[in-house]
N, C-alpha and C positions, 0 to 999 in steps of 0.2 A: 430914587429910593422907593422901595416898596412899603406899603402900609406896615408890613410885618417888621420891617427894620426900624420903623419910627417908634415902636413900642418901647417904653422904658421899663416897666415892671409887670409883675404877675397880674395885678388888678387890670392893667391896660390890656393885657393879653386876654384876660377872661372876658372883659367888655368886647374885645375885638371878636372873639369867638361867638359870643352870645348875639352880637349884631349880624355877623355873617350867617350864622344858622337860622335866626329868625327870618332874615331877608330870603334865604334860599327856601325855607319853608313856606313863606308867604307867596313867593313865585309859584310854587307848586300847588297850593290852594287856589291861587287865581286860574292856573291852567285847568285845575279840575273844575272849577265854577264855569269857565267858558265852555269846557267839553260838555258838561251836563246842559247848559243852556242852549248850546247848539243841538245837541240830540234831542232836546225837548221841542225846539222849534222846528227842526227839520229831520225827520227819522229816516233819512236816507242811509246814514251810517248803520252797518250791520250791528246787531245788538251784541254779538260775541266780541267784536273789535271795541266797541264802546265799553263793555264790562271789563275786558281785559285791560284796556288802558286806565280805566279808574282803579283797578287793583294795582296796577304798576305805579301809578302816582301815589297811592296810599302807601305803598311798600317803601317808595323813596322817602316819603315824610317820615314814616316810622323808623327807618334807617338813620336819618338825620337826627332825630331825637334821641336814638340809641347811642350813636357816636358822640353827641353832645353830653349824654349822660356819663359815658365812660371817660371822657376827658376832664369833666368838671365835678362829678359826683353830684349834679343837680338836674332836676328836670327842666327841659326847655319849655317856657311858657309862650 
């Protein structure tokens, strides 16, 4: 049985959504932090690739926040 099938009511579903979106966002923030640290320790990565990757990660984070807002009418914290 999947986690979604185990949910019994709307509050559990909302908590499930919140936990899932927070986890996904935190994973992206960790990825962004690793990229920044790697670039500052070893600048062999081309700056354009570094900058593009950072913008891609930030766009994904913003997208997840926007989807969560549309689904729940609440800001993701």
